[in-house]
N, C-alpha and C positions, 0 to 999 in steps of 0.2 A: 505494500500499499505504498502513498504519498502521506507526505509531512503533511497534509493534511486532513489527516483521519478522521472522517466524522461519525466514526462506527462510534455507539452507542451504547452501552452497558443496560441501560435502561429500556430501550428500545428493542426488545427479541422478535424474531421470527419464529412463525409456527414451522418445527422438523414438516420435512417431503416425506410421506411413506408410499412405499409403493408398496402392493399386495402381490405377491407372485406366486404359481405353484401349479402344479400338473393342471393336465384342460377340467378335468368334471372333479377336483378336488371342494370345489366350493370355492376357487377366490370369488367370484360376480358374488350370489349371493353373503358370503359374509359383508365386503362393502355394503350391501341391500343391508344389512341387516342392521348396520353403525349407522347409518343414515335413516333408515325406518325409525328406529329408537331414539335417533336424535329430533326428527322430527316431531314425534310422539310428547317425546320430554319436553322440548323445550316448546316457544309458538312456532307458527312456522317459520319466522324468519329468522330463527337464530340459529339456524344452518345455513352457509350460504354454499349453493351450487357454482363452484368456478365453470369457466369451460375446461374438459378434461384431470376437476377437483372436486373435491367438497372439502371444506372450510370445516369443522370441529371443534367449534370455540370452546377453552377450559369450562367454563360454569354448564355448559349442556355437555361434555364429560365429564367431571363430577355428580350432575346428574345421575347419568347413566351407571356409573361405578358405585355410585352411594358410597357407602363409609370409606372405601378403597382410595379413593380420593381427594382429599382433601386442601380445594381451589386456592388457601392460605400458605400451601406449602411449595403453589409452584407459578413463578412467574412468566414462564412460558405461554402464550395466544390461545395455545389449543394444538390440538393438530390437522396438516391440510393433507388429505390421503387422495394419491393419483387413480384418476378414475379408469386408467386402461390396463386392467388385466389382462385383456385380448392380447395386446402384444407381451407374450410375459418375454418378451426380446425389451419391453421396455425398462429391464433393471439397469438393461447395456447403455440407455442415453444416457449422458454424460452431461455432467457440468464443469466449470472451471478444474480442471484437475483428478475428478474422481466420479463415482457414480452421480447421477442429478439428486438421488432419494437418499436422504441422510439416514435412513432407517427402513429395515423392509420387516413383514410379515411373509412368512413359508407357510405354504397352506396346507397341509396332510391329512390325506383321509383315513382315518384311526384303522380302516378295514382292509383299505388298498396299499399302505402303506407306499414306501419309494416306489416311484415313474422315473420312467425314461425324463420326462421333464424335470420332476424332482429335481435331478441330478444333477441335471444341464444349468438349472435355477441356484444350487447350492456352488458351483463350478464360477458363475458368473460373480454370485457373493465373493465369493474365495477372494475373482481376481481383483475385483473393484473395492474389497476391503469393506464390504456395506454392512456393519453392524445387524441383525436380526434376530425376531423371535418366533418359533413356531406356531402356528396354531395348529393345534390337534382337532382337525374337526368332524363332526359329526357323529359326536359320542351319545348323541340321541339314541343314535342307533343298532347302538348293545343292547340284544333282544332282553325284557324285561325291565328296560330302563324307564324310571319316574318322572318324567320332567317337569321341572321347575321354572318356566318363564321367566326370562333375564337375570337368573339369580347365580351369584357369584359362585366358583366350582366347588369350593371349600364346600360351602352350604349344603347345595343339589347332592356332591357326593357323599354326604353322612347319609342323605336319605336313604341312600340306594341299598338293596339286600347284598350279603357281604358276595353269593355268585356273579353277580354282576360287576362288582366295582374289582374283584381277581379277576375280569374275565377282561374288563378296563384296563388295568394296571399293565396285564400281560399288555395289549396293544400299542400301550405307551411305552414301556421297555423295549419295545422292540425296535422304536421310533428314534427311540436313546441310543440303541446299537445301532441303528444304520448312518445315524451322523456319528458317531463315534467309528463308523467304518471308513465315511470319508473325510475323518482329521478333526471334529469336532465335538471337544467334549460339552456334552446337554445334561441336562435333569428336570425334574419338575421343577417347578418356577420357581415355588416356595421354598424351593432346596438349595437356589444359587445364591452365593454369595456377593461373586462376583463375576457383573454382567461383562464386564469387560475379554474376561478368559472363557467364558461359560455359553451355553446359549439355553436363555430359558425354553421349556415347551408349554404352552400353556392349553390344555385341555378347553376346547369350546362348540357348541354347535349354531352354526349359522342362522337354522332352522326355527331354533327356540330361543336363541341371546343367552342360554347357557355360558358362561364362562368369557361372555363380551365385556362386561366389567372387568373383571381381570386382564385380558387384554387390555385396554385403553388406562388403567393402572400402570402396567408394565412398560406401556410405548412413556408413554407422560415419563413415568417414575428416572426411567432409561435416558431420555431427552433431556430432561432436567439434569440429570446426571452429570452425562458424561458430552454435551453437546451443546449446553450452553453458551458458551464462547463462540463456537461457530455461528451459533445464531444471533450473533449478536449484528445488525447489519448497521451499513450507511441507510438514516432514515433519508435522508431528503438529494443520497448520490444520485448519480447517473443508474438504470436499471440494466440487468445482467440477469442473462437467462437463455432458456434451452428449448429449439421447436418438437412440440410434442408428434404435430402433422400436418401437413401442409394441405388446406383444401378448399374448392368452389364453394363461395358461399352465394347467395341467389340477390344478386343488387350492388357487392359484393364485388365482384370477382376471385381471382385467386387471393388465399386468407392463410397468416398461420397461427395455430396455438399454439402458448407457450408456457413455460409456468417460471415465472419469476421468481429469481430468489435470493434478489439483492437490488438494493433500491429502488427508485420507482423508473414508470413509465407513465409518460404523459401525451394527452391527445393532439400534440403539436409538435414531439420529439421528433429530431432524425435520428436512424436507426441502422447499425449494421447488420446482416444476416448469412450467416454461409451457405454458396449457392455451392452447385454442383460447377461451374468451372471456377470464377471468382467471388470475393465477397459480394454481397449487394448491397447499395447503398441506397437508401428511400426514405419518404415520411411518411408517418403517420397520418391514416386517414382520418381515422375509427381504432378506439377501445371500444370492445363490444363483450359484454356479459349476461349472464342468459338472464331472461326474468325471471323475477321472482314466481315462485309456484303457483300464487293467487293471480297474476297477471298470464297465465297461459293462455290465456283467452283472447290475448290482441292478435295483431296483427304480426308484429315482426317476434321473432321466438327472442331476438337480443335488444338490449337496451344499452344504447353509448354512453361511457362513464368518460369522465376527464382525466383522473389519474387513480392510478393503484400502486398499491407498495407490494414488496415483497413480505411474505411467501402465496403467490396466486397463482390461477390460474388465467389468463385471456385470450380474449383472440383479437389481434390486431389484423386490421384490413388497411393494406398500402399498395403503392402500384409496384409491377415489376417482381414482383413474388415468385413468379412459376417457376425458377431454377431452387426457391428455398429448399432444405433437404431436413429431412427431422432427423433429429439428435444433433442438428448444426446450433453454433452458438446465436445469442442474440444479445446486441448493447447497444445501449442509446446513448449517443456524441452528445447531447446539451454543451457545456463549456468548455469542452478538451478536442485535440486536435484531432483533424477527422483521419489524416492519414495514420497518425498512432495506434487509433480506435482499430482502422482496418486491419494493420499490422500487428493487433492482438489477435484476432477475428483470424486472420491467416495461420498464426504460428497454432492457435488452438486445433484449427484443420489439419494442419501439418503433424500436430499430434496423434492425429489418428487415421492419418493417411496410410494406406496400404500397400507396402511394399511388392512393387510387380514387376514381373522377368519379362524376358526377350520372348518367350512362348511358355503357355500352360493354360490353365480354365480358364473360362468368362464366371465371376461370380455377383451375382444382385441379391439386396435385404434390403428390410424394410426403413431399418435408420443406419445413420453412421454406425451408433454402438452395436448395432448387430452387426453390422459389415466388418468391423472390427475383432469381434466374437468368431465369423467364420474365418477368417483372415488366420487368426490365432490357431483353431482347432486345422486349416488345412498345413498352414506352418507346420504343426505336430506328425502332420500326416505326411510330412513329406512331398505337399500337392504343390504344382508353381500355379504361381496366378498371374493370368497378361493384364486382365483388368477386372477390377470394383468397381463397381456404382450402388446408390441406394436409387432403387426404385424399380417399377415391376421389366418383367423380360422383353422388352421392347426387338423389331424386328433388327434394328443396329448390333443388337447383340450377338444374334447369330450370324448376321454379316462378320464380323469377327471371330467367330467360335469358328467359321466355316473355314478360314482359314490356312488351321493351321494344321502343317503337316501329319503328325501325331496321332490316328482316328483317339487316341486314348484323351485325346487333346481339342474334339471336336464335337464341348460339353460346354452347358452355363448350371451350373450349381445355384438357387436360387433361395434365400430363406425367409418366411411370410411374405411372399408377394408371389404375384396373378402372370400369369404367360398373358399376353396379350395375344388377341384372335389372328392377326397377320403373322406374328411372329412364331405360332404355332402350326402355320400352313410353312414359311420358309423353312423352317426347321427339318421337316417334313421331307421338304425338297433338298435342301444341302446335306440332307445329313447329320443334321446335329443331334446330341442327345440333350433334354432339358431334364433335371433331378431338381422337387420344388418338395420343401416339408417344412413343418413348423416347430422343428427339434431338429438344432444344429448337427450332434453329432448322426442324425439318423440322413442327414444329407451325405454327411463324409462317409457314412458305412456303406449306402448303396453305392456313390460312386467308386468306391473300391471294389466292389462285388463283381461292379462292370468292368473295371480296369484288368480286374484277376481273368475274367471272360476272354477276354481282347486277347491278354497275353498267352492262355490255355489257349486258345486260337492259333495267334501266330507259330507256339511251340509249335503244334500239329502239323501244319503247312510245313514247316521247317523240315520236320520230322520225314513226312511223306516224301519229301524230295530231297533227301538225305542216304548215303550206302550207311547200312546201320554193320556194325562188325559184325565178324563171323569167325569162328574155329571150328573145325570139320577133319573125322578122319576118314579112309578109304575101306570098307569092313573088309576081312580078307573073302575069299570064295565067293567076292560078290559082284562080278565085272559081267554085265550083260551083253557089253559091245565094246569093243577095242579103240574103235576110234569114226573117225566121220559122222555125229559125235560119238565120246565115246560116254557110253553109260556106265555108270558106278553103283553101288548100296554106299550110302554113308551118314555116319551120324553127325549130331551135331552136338558140341562139347560144350561150347557157349557160345552164347551170341545169337541172333536171327540170321540166318543163310534167305537172305531174297533171290529171287529171278531175274537176269538181263542184268547180274554183275560179275567184273573181270574174280579171275581168281587166282591166289599167286603162292607161290612152297619159297620159304625159305633156306636158303644156303650159307648157313651159321647165320648173320644179318643182312643180308643178302637178297631181296625179295628178287624172286624171279616168275616173271609171269606167264601161267602154263595154260590160258583161253581163258572163256568168258560160258558164262552159264545160261543154255537154253531152255530149260525146263526141271522142273520140278513135279513129280509123281508122287503121292502117297498110296499103299495099296491101286496103285492103275489109275488115281486120281489127278487131274492137275491141280497144283495148289502155286499159289503165290512165295508162301517164305515156310519155312521151317525154322522152329524154336529150339531151344537151344532139350539135350536131351530125347529129339527125333531119328527116328531111322527113315531115311528115304533116299530114291534114288534119283540123283541129278544125270541130265545129259552135260557132259560138256565139252563144247566146242575145241577143236586145237590138238587137242595134245592128243598121244597113242598109250594106254597100256601096257607098261610092259617097258615104254621106253623114255617117254617123258614122265608118268606118274606112276605110282606102285602101290598095292595094296598095302593097307596099312600107312600111308604118305599118313602126314595132317597137312591141310589145305588151308590157307585162309582168304575172306575175301579182301578183293585189293581195296585199302579205302585213300578215296582222292584227298590230297596233302589239306586241301580248303575244305574239306568235310571233316577229316579228323580237327582240326581246330575249332571247328563248329560245335563239335560233337562235347569236346572237351571244356571249350570255354563255356559253352550257353547249355549243353541238354543233359549234362548227368545225372542232374533229379530225372529228367523225364525216361533213360531207358532204364531198364530191367539191369538187378545188381550183377548178372552171371554176361550182359550186354556189354557193362561198363571194365569186368576182368578183363574181356576180349581186347578190350580198347585199349585198355593198361599194359597189357603185354604185346599188343601188335605196334606201343609207340615205345614203348621201352626196343626191343629190335629195332627199329626204325629212326631212333634214338644214337643206340651206338655205335650206330655207321652216321647219323649226322645229329649233334645235339640238338639243332636246332628247329629240327622237322616237324611241322606241322605248329611251328610258336608264334 
């Protein structure tokens, strides 16, 4: 901060809370419950709907939490819940230097335990070092549960039968065990002494409201105790925020929904917003917030406001926002030097820029934060990226992907995005494969399976066109014809004897070509190849038995040097052990003569 630090310890902003977890574990219903209880507890105006967020003031928190929260113990003004649980990627939305959320609730269904998105959410919380608590939801579904609407967890727990409590304990300890597997020390929240070192688990029901008082009390307590300093804001300073969503709004054109986490934004401010190419400099036309519930009948869903202070969710209407990106920084210029603000926005965007390579896959994601998380996951999987952008999969992404030389890279990986129709059509024409999913590591796993399939097919094709190693011997008393061609009975000692290959005999280490195999028969039937242990009759064009070859001779398939090199360097895992043994013996003989043969 500059010397003129106008942060004010007496003006604290509300902590920003993100709710995340697996698809149907109850994130939305939990938010709805908190909202609903707040509306019942306070007058309708007590709880304010922001854009993309819900503000629950301290007095409302206190009336829901009852004895658990004494408003006199707190100087934080309440809690601001981010309402976009649909983007579980939302937790990767960033603020300056970290996650946008100050604190998070990870919702886990007690019956269902940890699921793919639960693990992914934990991974994101770990990376962004966001403190969190676990809401163990749906306790009311434990068989035999006796519901006590909106009561604190300990009160309702004591009213349950032993059978019910032991069943619930079992489920809760399973969740605690899962957390421990992921490297988090956790316990039921009333047993946790230090929330900075241990994760508190709060049993709740989004349906009955049981445990919701505890959840709010723990959120308030944690924020007050560990985050108070971070909540000190620059009351009159120029606003700083993050874009939640970019969307068209009737009568306003392209608007951005933002969460403001510092300072203020006014209806006449000049702002700088992170864009797809360069930072966008524009002037605020209107600040819009949802109308209060009781006025919802009026024409417009929004009302204009003159000024908003952190922390708040607000819709900003301004020209030229088409290229704004979800997850990008927003800064108010006011009395600062414009270039300086542009530089700050650029630097913040550069922090999240994805390193791209000359060749690789195309990556699309719904926000900058999730793009970053995708890039991290792909880097771990050692998958290079040629281009990474926020937004739906469009025809130009298909054009980029289709120019890759390697079929494994003619691919687009999309996270939480749609594929536009014309992009889908282009992809079919240009043979570009598109993978999309709402779980990052599932996109990566699907892609890895696809790569494995291609590599297997490539190996199979190479193997089909390569001469396979084989060692075989002519059986005594098995000469059926002496020459033109010689027909003899043989036993394959190692490897795969193929038709239409050349045959050599080693004199010491000197290979001497004796002729070519023109046919293989097993019990009178023509076959293409014989394997280790088979006894077959072969027609060899070239030699005469008794002069060039003898019964009892050991013969080898002649392997072209180039084939030997590919077999040794690329295909040792693809061929059977006995064939590898034949190859190694063949190489050894050749290399005794010429140490660099086949290298």
